[in-house]
LUMGU-652175 format. One record per residue: x negated, y negated, z of N, C-alpha, C in turn; residue in one letter. Coordinates in steps of 0.02 Angstrom, whole numbers, plus 50000, padded with zeros to 5 digits. Layout:
XYZXYZXYZa
...
END
This chain:
464754976752309464684983152351463914984052390m
463444984152333462794984452343462584981252400l
462794974052415462534972052472462844974852540e
463504976852527463734979052596463414986352602t
463254990852565462944997452578462164995952610l
461784989252591461334987752611461274985752683k
461844982852713461874981352766462324983952818n
462434991152807462844994952862462334995452915l
462864995652975462474997053038462385003253058p
461935005953100461825011353128462255013253191e
462955013253164463435013353232463995019153199s
464315021853255464815025753238465365022553199p
465955024753158466385021453120466725024653082g
467195021453045467675023252983467455020052932v
467415023452860467245018352804467875021352760y
467995014952727468645014552669468405013252587q
468525017752547468305015152480468935013852444y
468925008852407469375006152354469435005052296f
469745004752246469735005152185469664997752164d
469704996152087469684988452075470324985952084a
470944989452093471624985552101471674984152198h
471054986152235471164986152299471604992552333g
471724997052282472075003752329471625007952357r
471795010352410471415014352449471325021052425l
470625024152419470495030352381470285035252434l
469885032852492469715039452528469455035152605y
469635039652645469395037852712468945042352750v
468335039652768467825045552809467645042552874g
467415047052919467035043952979466255046252983k
466095043353031465255045153023465095043653089a
464475047053117464085046553185463755040253159k
463475039453109462925034553094463245031753025n
463555026153021463785023052962463295022152912l
462735020352915462135018752880461935024152851k
461845030152886461595035552868462075039152806h
462685040352849463225044352815463395040552742r
463595034152742463825031452674463225030752620v
462725029152643462095029852584462055036552562k
462145042352600462155048052567462625050552504s
463135045852498463415046152432463105042452368y
462605040352382462315035252331461565035652304w
461355035552252460745034252238460585027752215r
460105023752234459895018152232459505015552152f
459315021252139458785020352078458985022852018t
458975021551966458695015051927459125009551949p
459785010651953460355007751986460845010752016s
461255006752049461705009952104462185015752058l
462055022352077462675027052047462655033852097h
463305036552095463385042952144462825046852138p
462845050752208462395055452219462695061652159n
462195065152125462515069652072462485076152112p
462425077352177462455084052223463175084052257n
463575079152240464265079652286464645083152242l
465255084752279465715088552253466065085252182s
466365090152147466655085052080467185081152099a
467595082452163468165077052191467845073452213r
467215071452243466975064552268466785060252219i
466345063852175466095060852132466665056552074l
467205059052068467725056152034467935051952064k
468035051752145468255046152178467685039952179m
467075041452185466585036652185466565033552118l
466695035552064466665033651995467375028551985h
467755029752030468275023552025468155019052078e
467755019352126467605015052176467495008652160t
467805002952176467424995452173467294992352232a
467454994652302467274989752350467334995852417s
466944993452452466774996352538467114992452579l
467374995752635467394993052696467394997952752e
467124994352809467154999252868467264995352924y
467415000152983467594997553050467195002253107l
466824997853142466425000753188466635002753253v
466675008553288466955009953338466275013253393v
466655014753458466135015753507465605022553511d
466175028553471465725034253487466135038153421s
465855044153410465955047753354466725049953359e
466945051953446467605054253449468125049253419e
467935042353448468395037053425468455036053345d
467925037953309468005037553237468375043253211a
468385049253243468805053553221469315051653230l
469575050153288470365048853306470735043853252i
470225039453249470365032953189470425035653124l
469965040153089469975043453041470595047053021e
470875050353071471405055153072471965050953063n
472115045353100472735041153111472855036353045s
472215035153012472155031252947472355035152889l
472175042152891472345045952834473085046252828i
473395048752888474135048052907474475043752881k
474345038652910474685031752882474665029152825q
473965028152799473915026152733473875030152680l
473805035652688473865041352628473365040452575k
472695039452584472215037952538472315045152479p
472145042352426472105047352360471805052352364r
471105052552392470675057452384470615061552447y
470965059752506471025063552572471575069352548n
471355075552602472025080552606472385077152649i
473105078852658473495077652700473925083352726l
473835086552774474195091252807474765088452839l
475415089552847475905085952858476325088852919r
476105095052947476415098452998476265095153058d
476575089853087476535086753153477055090353210d
477245094753183477875096953236477585099753305k
477925099553365477585099653416477995107753438t
477605114053445478015119853462478285119453529y
479015122853529479355124353602478855129353633p
478805128653715478745134053754479395135853785y
479295141953826479815144053867479375142953939i
479785139853979479385139954054479875140354113y
479605141154173480085143254232479615138554279i
480025137754330479875133554392479765138954456d
479335141154474479345146554521479375144354585r
479385136954609479485134554666480155133854697s
480685136454647481205135754665481675140554696e
482045141654733482395148754756482705153054700p
483115149354656483355153754604483225149254531f
482535151154514482405147754460482675151054397p
482655146154339482975146454292482335146454226r
482525150354160481945148954107482405143754073f
481785138754052482055134054006481665133353945e
481725127553893481345126853846481045119453849i
480355118053829480055111853838479535111653778t
479515105853769478845103353719478365099553740r
478505098153819478005092253841477835096653928k
477345094053941477175096054020477665094154052v
477865098954099478375099554166477925098054217i
478155092554259477685092054325477965097054375k
477305099154410477505104354463476855107554472g
476915110354521476265116254553476305124454520k
476885125854514477195131754503477505134754453h
477415130754396477635130154324477245135254279i
477555141454257477335145354213477625143354135d
477185144654087477405144954027477185149853988y
477655150953943477635155653893477685154053820y
477355155453781477265153553706476495151153678g
476555146553635477145142553600477515147253552p
478125146153536478515148753492478745144453419f
478365144953362478415141153318479145142853281p
479485147753300480125149153285480475154253319g
481075152953351481385157353381481475156653445g
481145151253476481195150453551481975150153578a
482485146453558483055146253580483425153653578r
483195157253510483465163153516483335169153564v
482555168153581482205172853633482565169353700l
482625162853703482925161653773483655164453781l
484105163453736484755166053736484695174453756d
484335177453714484225183753734484105186453806a
483645182353830483465183153906484145183553948l
484455177853934485085177453976485595182453959y
485565183953893486025189453886485845196153908e
485225197153932485055203553950484905204354021s
484875198754056484735199254126485275194454160f
485455195854227485855191954273485595187054293p
485345181954257485135177354289485565170454307l
485305165054332485805159554342485805156254274v
486455157454239486505155754170486595148454155q
486785143254200486845136454186486575132554257s
486305126054244486075122554289486565120854330k
487045120354305487805117754346487995123254391s
487795128554381488095134954419487755133654499c
487155131254498486985131954574487235125154616l
487495121154576487785114454610488515116054623r
488755122454607489475122554638489425128154703g
489935130054744489955133054791490445140054796k
490585141854735490995146354704490965148854644k
490955155154643490615160954597491265158454527a
490825157454484491145155454396491325161754364c
491445159754300491665164454253491045170154229l
490495166454233489775170154221489875175854268f
489945175954329489945180554384490505186954373h
491095184854346491655188054332491405193454279q
491225191254228490855196054166490085199154174i
489825197854235489375201854256488815198854218g
488635193454204488105189554183487745185654230k
488005184154299487695181154342487875184554411c
487355184554457487555187454537487705183054584l
487925177954566488135172154591487855170554662a
487365167454654486925166154709487285158854740p
487695156154701487965149354743488355152354801c
488715158154794489045160654842488555165354909e
487975165654893487605168254924487625177154926g
487815179954861487785185654855487195189354820k
486635186054821486045187654815485525183754843i
484955186654867484375183254900483945181254855t
483615174754871482955172954832482545179454807p
482475183254859481885188454848482115193854807e
482845196154801483015201054764483125195754680a
483295190754674483285187054616482665186454583y
482165185054630481285186054606481275192254581a
481445197754600481255203154550481665203354482k
482245200854480482565200154411482185195954365i
481995189054398481625185254354480955188754339v
480605193154380480045196354368480065201454299d
480775204754306480815209854250481035205954182a
481345199454189481435195754129480855193054095a
480325191254135479745189854126479305194254080t
479365200154114479025206054080479285207954005e
479955206754000480275208653940480145202353884a
479915195953927479755190353867478925191253835l
478585195453876477885195853862477925202153815l
478455207853836478445213353811478975213753761k
479185211853706479585211853671480055218353664r
479705223353653479995230253638480655231053700d
480485228553752480945230153806481455225553795i
481475219153782481915214653767482375217153689l
481895219353651482245221953584482765228653605l
482465233253642482845238153668483465237553701e
483485232253735484095230053780484595227053726k
484315222453688484765217753621485225225753581l
484675230453572484945235353513485695238453560e
485515239653612485965243353657486605238553668a
486605231253666487125227253675487325228353598r
487035227853550487305228453486487715232753468m
487475240453490487965245953485488425245853530l
488515242453585488975242153631489535239753593h
489395232953569489905228153533490135232353477f
489815236453429490145238353375490625244253398a
490275248153449490885252353479491495249453498e
491645244453500492245241953538492505237953473q
492185238053413492495233353359492335225953365e
491855223353423491795217053415491165213953360r
491365214953302490875214953253490625207653241f
490825201753274490475196853262489935196153308e
490065198453381489565198453429489065204153408e
489275208553384488745214253362488205210953305a
488515206253254488175204453208487745198253245a
487975195753293487515190253325486915193853357r
486975199353387486495203253425486135205653373m
486235207653314485745210153252485355204253233r
485545197553226485305192153199484685191353256d
484795192053318484295189753362483745194653371a
483865200553354483405204953340482915204353287i
483215202953227482875201253171482285194553183q
482705189953223482245183453221481665185053288t
481845189353328481225190653375480755195053352i
481055199853314480445202953274479985200153231q
480215193553192479835190653167479375185553196k
479325185453256479045179853299478225180953286l
478025187053287477375187853273477185191053211t
476635188853189476345191953115476115199853142l
476315203453100476045210353100475265211653124h
475165215953179474515216353202474365223253216s
473865227253199473715233053240473095231853260t
472795226753275472185225853305472325226553390l
472055230553416471965230353486471355229053547d
471475224153577471015220953626471085224053690t
470545225553715470405228953775470525221253825a
469995216653807469965211753854470565206953855s
470695202953921471095198553933471075193153903q
471015191553828470775185353790471335179653798i
471265174153802471895169153805471575163853740n
471855163953686471555159553652472035157753591a
471845152153554472325150553493471965151553427d
472205154853378471615156753329472005153453259i
471595149053220471785145353172471345146453103f
471765147853053471455149552983471775145952928a
471365141552891471565139052826471265142152768v
471695143052721471625147352664471895141152611v
471525140652550471795136752505471705140852449c
472455141652412472405145652344472435140752284g
472715142752225472615138352158473005132252163q
473735134152176474185128852188474375126952249t
474235130552299474515128552375473985130952421r
474045128752483473645131552550474185132952588g
473745136252650474195138252707473795136152767v
474095135452818473785135352887474175140652923v
473725144952957474105150753010473845148653072v
474195149453120474065149853183474265154953229r
473885157853275474175164853305473915163553377m
474335165353411474355162853492474235170453527f
473595169953570473415177153601473525174553677m
473855178053711474015177653789473825184753817r
473375182953881473175190453903472855197653845d
472685195453809472355201553743472985203253707g
473565199453700474195200253658474355194053613k
474375196453535474725190153513475305189453525v
475575184753554476355184753587476775180253522v
476315175053475476725173253426476275170353364s
476565167153327476235165953272476655160253226s
476295155453193476635152153143476215148953091g
476565147153034476085144752972476525139352940h
476145135852889476505130652862476065130952806h
476355129752743476045128352674475925119752667f
475445119852617475265114252592475095111952515f
475265107352476475095107152423474545104052401r
474175098452449473665094952426472975098852399d
472965102252368472475107452347471805103452306t
472095100152270471605096052237471215091352264q
471375090552329470985087752363470685089752442n
470705097052426470565101152489469805100252504f
469775099952576469285099252601469205103852670d
468835108752675468715112852720468675108652801i
468245102552802468125100852859468735096152883d
469025091652828469635087452851470165091852856e
470385097152830470845102952851470835105052922a
470295108452947470245110453011470215105253066y
470055100153036470045093753099470845090653099t
471185089053047471815088653051472165094753092q
472185099553066472495105253087472535104253175a
472045104553204471805105353266471985098753312l
471955091053269472005086953299472855085053300l
473245087053251473905087753252474325091753300s
473955097653294474335102253351474205101153421f
473685099753449473525098053519473655090653536y
474295089553559474415083353578474275081853646a
474215076453684474075074853748474425077953787a
475215079553772475525083453834475835090253809d
475345093153765475515099753759475445104553809t
476015109053829476145111253890475515115853913p
475315119653878474815125453891474325126953843f
473705125353849473175124953807472655131053830v
472365137053795471865140153838471215136653821p
470685140653842470035136353850469745137153788r
469925143653745469455144853685470055144153626t
469845139853570470075140653507469735142453451v
469825149653421469555151953368469695149853315i
469215148353275469235145253201468995150153139v
469255151753091469005157253042468525154452997a
468365148053002467755145152955467395139553001d
466715140852974466355135153026466485128952982a
466495122653011466625115752981466265111653013f
466115105352975465665099152998466225095553034e
465845093653099466165090753159466345093953211g
466355100353219466595103253269466355101553347i
465825099753348465655096253419466025089553435d
466105085053385466455080653393467355081953406a
467505085253379468255088253380468255090753445l
467905093753476467895097753540467755092053600e
467415088053593467305083053646468095077253633a
468315076653570469005072753575469475077153616t
469525083453596470205087553621470015088453705l
469445088153725469345089053792469545083153838r
469345076553799469395069853832470205068353823k
470705071453769471415069753762471815075653810r
471545081853828472055086053859471655085553918l
471045083453948470785082854015470705089254038g
470425094153994470315101654020469625102553969k
469265107853987468755110353950469035114553898s
468845113053838468945116653774468365118953729i
468345124453717467815127053671468185129653602e
468025126953548468175127153485467425132953455i
467735137953434467265143253414467365148053357v
466815146453309466795150153248466415157153278y
466745162053280466375169453296465945172853234p
465485174953234465105179353192465325186653196k
465465189553245465465196353264466005196053325r
465975204253341466455205653389467175205253394g
467595204053444468305204453448468585198253411t
468225193353446468445186653420468525184753340k
467915188353314467825186953240468375191853196r
468545198153238469105201553215469765198253209r
469775194153261470435189053275470445183853225l
469985180753217469815176553158469965178853082a
469795185753065469965188753014470585190853002e
470975192553050471485193153051472045187953033l
471895182453060472175175353032472065174552960a
471415175652940471285174452876471755179852828r
471795184452842472025190352811472815187952801k
473215186552864473935184052862473895179052815n
473485174852803473575167652790473475169252703a
473065173052672473055177552612473565181152590e
473835183952638474425187652623475125183552600e
475155179052645475725172952636475635169752565l
475025167652556474865164352482475075170052432l
474835176252437475005182152390475705182452374r
476295183352431476845184652423477355178152409r
477055171452418477435165052402477825166452344e
478395168052327478565168352258478485161752223p
478245163552155478275156752099478825154052073p
478835148452070479555144852046479285139051996r
479755138351942479665134351882479525126551934e
478955124451915478725116651944479015111651910e
479605107651924479525101351881479265095151909i
478995095951968478625089351996478075087751960e
477595091951932476995089251885477275085651833p
477895087251807478155083751731478445076951755r
478715076851817479015069551852478315064951860v
477775067351876477175063551892476865061851834a
476845066051776476595063151717477065058051688e
477825059351675478195054751655478135047151693l
478115048551754478155040451791477335038151802l
476915042851784476245039751795475975037651871g
476155043251907476135044351979475415045951998l
475135042752045474525044052079474395051252107s
475005054152119474905061152152475565064652126r
475535070652126476165075552104476635074152193t
477235072952155477775072352221478005077552255p
477695081852282477905088152318478415085752385w
478165079552404478715077252470478825070352449r
479635070352439479905063452424480445060952460v
480345053752479480975052452516481415047652476e
482075047952481482585043652445483005040652496a
483155033652462483465029252507484195026752476f
484595024452520485245022552489485575018352549d
486095013352530486415008952590487145010752572n
487555009152620488475010352608488605004952663s
489185002352635489384998452690490244997252638h
490754993552677491344991852646491484985552660m
491514979652625491514973952626491204969952706a
490444973452698490054970652752490024976052813g
490714977952819490884982352881490444990852891a
490224990552946490014997652959489424998252912a
488904994552902488274994552854487904998352895t
487555003552833487165009252847486665010152809v
486125013352821485535017552774485505022652794g
485235027152734485085032952746484385035252710a
484075039052742483465042852699483585050452692m
483475054152645483385060752646482705062652618v
482455068752644481805070352625481915077652584v
481495076952521481375083152491480685084752498y
480575092752509479965094152529479785102052481d
479555100252436479275106652394479735111752388d
480375109152349480785113052322481425113852370g
481345110452433481855111752484482135104752503t
482785104052541482835097952576482675099052643w
482255095452673482065094952740482575092352781d
482995094052807483515091252839483445088452903k
482895090952938482555088853005482315082553005k
482095079552934481765074152936482395069452912s
482925070952897483265066152876483415060152928y
483445055052916483615048752959484155045152932r
484515041852976485115035652952485075030953008r
485305025252986485185018053007485725014053010y
485855010553066486495005553071486124997953038e
486154995252990485954988752971486374983252995l
485964977753000486254970953011486294966752961q
485814968852893485764964952846486484961052824g
486684956052785487154954252767487224955052685r
486594954952671486854957852578486304964952564d
486374965752517486144973152490485344972452488e
485214967052470484454964552467484124965152539v
484484962052571484154961552647484264967852687s
484844971452668484914978652702484354983452678q
484104982752600483694987752598482844985352618m
482874979852630482174977152652482094979852732r
482794978652764482704982652842482734989052835e
483064992352785482925000252793482215003052787l
481864999652722481205001652715480744999352775l
480854992452792480414990752858480284995752910s
481024997352928481045002852980480645009952966r
480655010752913480265018152898479655015752885r
479375010552855478685009752873478455008752930i
478805006952989478535006453058478385012353085a
478745018653054478665025153095478125028853060r
477725026453010477305029452965476745032553012f
476515029853078476055032953122476365039453152d
477065039953149477355045953179477475050153139e
477725049053085478015053053025477635050952956m
477065053052946476855050652880477065049652815p
476945045052773477255042752706477385048452662p
477785050852637477765056652578477315052552514p
477385058152462477045055952393477415052152352d
478015051652362478555046352315479155044752365l
479395037852359479865034752367480395033052306w
481105035952325481455035552263482015030552287v
482075024352264482565019652297483165019852252i
483825019252276484425018252235484435010852227d
484515009752169484475000052141484004999652084g
483974991452069483544991052013482904988452027g
482674983251992482044980651992481914977252060k
482424975452086482504969552151482264973452201v
482634980452210482404984852266481724987152252n
481414988652192480894991852186480284986452198l
480384980852188479994974552212479914975552289d
480534974652323480364974952400480034980452426i
480094986252393479814992252415479004990452421a
478844989052347478164987852329477734982352369v
478204977352392477964970852436477884974052495e
478284977352532478204980552606477634985152606l
477604988952562477004993252567476364991052561l
476284985952517475764982552515475554977952566a
476004974052610475914971552664475614976552732e
475764984052724475684988652768475064991052746a
474684990352702474194992252662474254999352650g
474775003252639474805008952605475095010352531v
474625014752504474655016352421475145021552415t
475775019452406476405024452389476585023852328l
476865028752282477245027552230477915026352242d
478195021952200478965021652208479385020552139v
479975023952142480325023352072480985021352097v
481295018052060482125015252071482455016252024a
483095019652050483515022651996484195018352000i
484575015651946485075011451940485475012051877a
486045011951880486495012951820486255006351775k
486375006851716486375000951658486944997451675e
486864991051656487414986451664487904986651611k
488514986951627489124988851573489624983651595l
489864978851560490304972851568490104969551631d
489474969151652489034966851706489224969551766a
489274976551761489514980751819489174986851816k
488834988151873488374994851866488634999451923a
489244999651941489465005451990489515011851964h
489655017152003489525022451975490165024851942r
490725021451947491395022251921491315022251831a
490865018351819490715017551740490385022451708k
490885026751689490655034951682490145034151615g
490105029751578489705028951522489145025951544a
488995023151593488275019951596487805026251610a
487185023851591486635029251585486145025751657r
485825031051676485485029751741484745026951706d
484425020351738483845018651713483395019251764i
482705020651747482235021551800481765015951790l
481535013451860481075007351857480415009251894h
479815008051875479265008751903478845003051899t
478425001451928477924995051936477834993451854i
477594998751822477264996451753477854996751697d
478485000551713478915002951656479455001351676a
480095001951625480765003751632480865009751591t
481125015151606481305021751567481885022251550l
482145025251505483015026951490482805033751466e
483035038951495482915045651480483685049051452l
483755052251409484325056551385484625058851453k
485255059951462485505062851528485395070651532p
485265073251486485125079851480484315081051501t
483855076551516483225077551547483165080651600d
482895085251617482735088751680482325083951731a
481965080651702481585075251748482055070451777r
482445067451733483015062451759483475065551808l
483725071751790484065075851819483765076451901q
483145077451896482825079251971482855073052007w
482775067351985482735061252015483435058952059i
483985060451989484675059251999484965064252071q
484575069152073484785074452138484695071052192r
484015067252199483705064852260484285059552268l
484275054852230484645049352235485485050552261r
485665056452222486475057652254486385061152322d
486035064352337485835066452415485705061952455e
485485056652446485365049952484486175046052498a
486445047152441487165042852437487595047752477h
487515053752473488075058252507487865057052575r
487325056752584487095056752673487325050152708f
487155044852653487415038152681488105037552685a
488505039552629489325037952622489565043152691v
489245048252708489485051052764489445048752834a
488905045852843488725042652902489075035052894y
489235032452839489715025652843490415027152870h
490615032552837491265034252857491455034952931r
491015040752960490925040053026491035035553066n
490475030053048490465023453077490995020553076l
491315018653026491895015153015492535017453041k
492575024153052493055027753094493015025053159r
492335024053193492135022653261492415013853254k
492225010453212492405004153217493175002753222h
493475006053163494245004553155494585006753238d
494225011153266494545013853341494485008553385m
493965005053385493604999553428494114993553416r
494244992153353494714987253321495414987653357i
495644993853344496334995453372496324993853452e
495954996653489495924994853549495884988453569l
495414984053545495374977553556496054973053552l
496314976553478496944971653454497374973553508e
497524978853530497874979853588497934977353642k
497284973753669497134970553730497314961253695k
497534960753631497754954153615497234949553587g
496754954253558496204950253520496404952353451i
496574947253400496714949153345496074949153290g
496304951253226495804952853163495424947553144k
495464941353156495204934553139494754934753194a
494984934753261494454932953310493934939253297t
494094945353292493484951553283493134949453222l
493404947353163492944945853110492404941053129q
492554935053168492134929753182491774932853233k
491804937453273491324939353326490884944153284l
491094947753247490574952053196490144949053153l
490514944453128489944938653074489544935853112l
489704934353186489134931353214488694936353260h
488864941653290488504945853319488114952153274f
488504953253220488234958353182488464964953185g
488644968353244488944975153258489344973853334a
489794979553345490264979553410489684980153460f
489094983153459488544985053511488344977753554e
488114973653479487984966953488488534963153544a
489164963753508489764959853558489814962453616v
489714968353621489874971453699489184969853752y
488684967953713487884967053755488014960453776a
488304954953736488234948953744488564945853818a
488254941353842488554937953901489124934153895s
489314930853958490014927353948489974921553912k
489214918353930489084912353898489154913453821e
488764917753803488704920053722489344920653699e
489744923753725490484924753705490884917653699l
490864915053751491214907953753490944903153698e
490484903253676490184897653613490474901553557e
490824906253550491314907953484491854909253513i
492154910553556492954912953565493144908953623v
493774907453636494034905253704493814910153755p
493744907553840493564908853889494054916053906k
494744916053884495234921653912494964926853870h
494704926453797494614931753762493984934953764i
493454930653802492814931853816492894937353888a
493464934553928493474937853983493754946753974n
494244945153925494604952353894494034955653866l
493454953453829493004958153811492534961453861i
492434957053904491914959853961492394965054015l
492944962654017493344968154063493374975854009t
493344974853951493584980753912493074983753879h
492414984353897491864986853870491784994553868k
END
């Protein structure tokens, strides 16, 4: 490594530290690789870490055995590459903020004669598009409340018709399709709805009136729906008594790290009012670095197709690399962006408001008994498994073969991140390989977790380890399987115990062990999700078989086709020539006729 350090170029780039086993420890960026990387070390009397560095970095350097680097054209390119590598490769000593969600906006195209409010997460083409938001939560509720409270065009299909529909009869639409309202009169309703969208008190007052009306008529389900909508809209914005006389448009970010968890708070101010706010917690506190945290938070939030970004982004802390990050966002978004760390005035008060809300969120987060550190100790994991992905396959005699992935995140099931897959593999080993390969292929979009739990034995564990090594990702894996009884390991063998397999050991715990039960819950949830998908797919396959049999195609022919093509979709997508290689011409014609 000494030779590498001596020959570093004076160029911008990304550097990577590895341990003696070739595992990635840390990824960093540099405007000047030579100056930056050498600052970690002292060269006399022999090579050793710089004692002035943080305890975290010193620990990392003591584990370092080798160094690699990549040269890029600019500091901005280094910043983007560093962020991408951290997300995909998950280095042990980098912090990883996983909130990559794009927040929805409500928009309206005012160039249309009878425009409608819609939800979007991307830029909509048009010269007269107005955006409102973003809304980290409750955008759909807010939109429904607008249509509940104002006689807007309720559906896109309404304008395609020429006759007033049920919405007009119940007083929710003024029937522009029949010309019963002019574009000018409709524009006034849109203006009133827009004001209610910006001044939520107006909207809440209307919803409360509707709730009381439904309650008086004993329409209690509708009244409860109004009540829930009111509560959701009230929660859209963090409480603030701050009054700004200026018409500030800004996004405000604060990152605060507590002892066991941290939080990122975002506030969105439009025309001097906080219109919405959002937050998410993170657990990587042992690797917390303020520079990395703000860089990741901003790069993740501002995608190239973000609908509306104000020119000012306020941050609650100064951090290294603000200028490079600012230049990167300008290039990505195609507009002038200023990242401001204010020291006084209104903007400073906004930054402090965001920080206080972050501190309050950390303070009121209820403590829970944490089993994850105990699991990490048992399995010898490189990090605590706060976020876990569990995998399982399901099929019946090779038919309707599916795979499933479920996601556990800090004590809850992250069902929005669940994924299911149709698999083409003929045996369970190839199916697991396909399932895991497809998940790895999406690490750039959905970063790897802290731990994989694989249903199966040592064979499936080895597949996972092999695939991760090929991808260059350091990720802990544990496989869980029933012990063999009478050469069988299926779940029906009630006396069979679950065995845990890691790279270094095979563990058999007592059934009452809470750590084993935690892993079993992950495995069982993956199994439940896989079986549910398998049953639905099998039902569809059976219906297709029944339809084809009615057309004169027998079960043996169908089995022959499925064995060759792998799935019904592939059979239907095949050309006449491909079909005729497997079945007679008249059967190929039947399939092509009844797709």
